[in-house]
C-alpha positions in Angstrom: -36.3 -1.9 9.3 -37.4 -5.1 11.1 -35.5 -6.7 13.9 -34.3 -10.3 13.6 -33.0 -12.6 16.3 -30.6 -14.3 13.9 -27.4 -12.3 13.3 -26.8 -11.4 9.7 -23.6 -12.1 7.9 -23.8 -9.4 5.2 -26.2 -8.0 2.7 -25.8 -6.6 -0.7 -27.5 -3.4 -1.5 -30.5 -3.6 -3.8 -29.7 -2.7 -7.4 -26.0 -3.5 -7.0 -25.9 -6.6 -9.1 -27.7 -10.0 -9.5 -28.8 -10.6 -5.9 -29.9 -14.2 -6.8 -26.3 -15.1 -7.5 -24.2 -12.5 -5.6 -25.9 -12.4 -2.2 -25.7 -16.2 -1.4 -22.1 -16.3 -2.7 -21.0 -13.2 -0.7 -22.8 -14.4 2.4 -21.0 -17.7 2.2 -17.7 -16.0 1.7 -18.3 -13.6 4.5 -19.1 -16.6 6.8 -16.0 -18.5 5.8 -13.8 -15.4 5.9 -14.5 -14.7 9.5 -11.4 -15.3 11.5 -11.2 -19.0 12.6 -14.7 -19.8 11.3 -13.5 -22.4 8.8 -11.1 -23.9 11.5 -14.0 -24.3 14.0 -16.1 -26.0 11.4 -13.2 -28.2 10.4 -12.6 -29.2 14.0 -16.2 -30.1 14.5 -16.2 -32.1 11.3 -13.2 -34.0 12.7 -15.1 -35.1 15.7 -14.3 -32.4 18.3 -17.3 -31.8 20.5 -16.3 -30.1 23.6 -15.0 -26.5 23.8 -11.6 -27.7 24.9 -11.3 -30.2 22.1 -12.2 -27.6 19.5 -9.6 -25.2 21.1 -6.9 -27.9 21.1 -7.5 -28.3 17.3 -6.9 -24.6 16.7 -3.6 -23.5 18.3 -3.5 -19.7 18.5 -7.2 -19.1 18.7 -8.2 -16.9 21.7 -11.0 -18.0 24.0 -13.0 -14.8 23.0 -12.8 -15.6 19.3 -13.6 -19.2 19.7 -16.6 -18.4 21.9 -17.8 -15.9 19.4 -17.5 -18.3 16.4 -19.3 -21.1 18.2 -22.1 -18.8 19.2 -22.4 -17.5 15.6 -22.3 -20.9 14.1 -25.2 -21.9 16.5 -27.1 -18.7 15.8 -26.8 -19.2 12.1 -28.0 -22.8 12.3 -24.7 -24.4 11.3 -24.1 -26.0 14.7 -26.0 -26.8 17.8 -25.0 -26.6 21.5 -26.3 -29.2 23.9 -25.8 -29.5 27.6 -26.3 -32.6 29.7 -25.4 -32.8 33.4 -23.1 -29.8 33.0 -21.3 -31.1 30.0 -21.5 -28.8 26.9 -21.1 -30.3 23.5 -21.2 -28.8 20.0 -22.1 -30.6 16.8 -22.7 -29.5 13.3 -26.2 -29.5 11.8 -26.8 -30.9 8.3 -26.1 -27.4 6.9 -22.8 -27.2 8.8 -21.8 -30.7 7.6 -22.6 -29.5 4.0 -19.5 -27.2 4.4 -17.2 -30.2 4.3 -16.7 -30.3 0.5 -16.4 -26.5 0.4 -13.6 -26.5 3.0 -11.9 -29.4 1.2 -12.0 -27.4 -2.0 -10.6 -24.3 -0.4 -7.9 -26.4 1.3 -7.0 -28.0 -2.0 -6.8 -24.7 -3.7 -4.6 -23.4 -0.9 -2.2 -26.3 -1.3 -2.0 -26.0 -5.1 -1.4 -22.2 -5.0 0.5 -21.9 -1.7 3.3 -19.8 -3.2 0.9 -17.3 -4.6 -1.2 -17.1 -1.5 1.8 -16.5 0.7 2.5 -13.3 -1.2 -1.0 -12.1 -0.4 -0.5 -12.1 3.4 0.1 -8.7 4.9 
């Protein structure tokens, strides 16, 4: 096994289906399914740049989870962290901004099927 510096989201075992279709789909779903990941991307899409601004957009997120999601998004190449004179800012990369229509579609689905989705919550 080789070591990588980029964290993995998830891998499908060889021989367990069409990897060309399943692996990218499942990786994207695993990314978006991480607690608060979609919300962090949504906040950055909305213009939040500083840690506190992102946190203000996500009532209920803990500092530990928010820090982890921001680090992951940066490690995966979906966001970048810049520091200038002690001020840290986050911004989405082009790949991160490409999630906008995906998040819009998921939100639209959630609105249209809200009653059904409420029954799925534990």
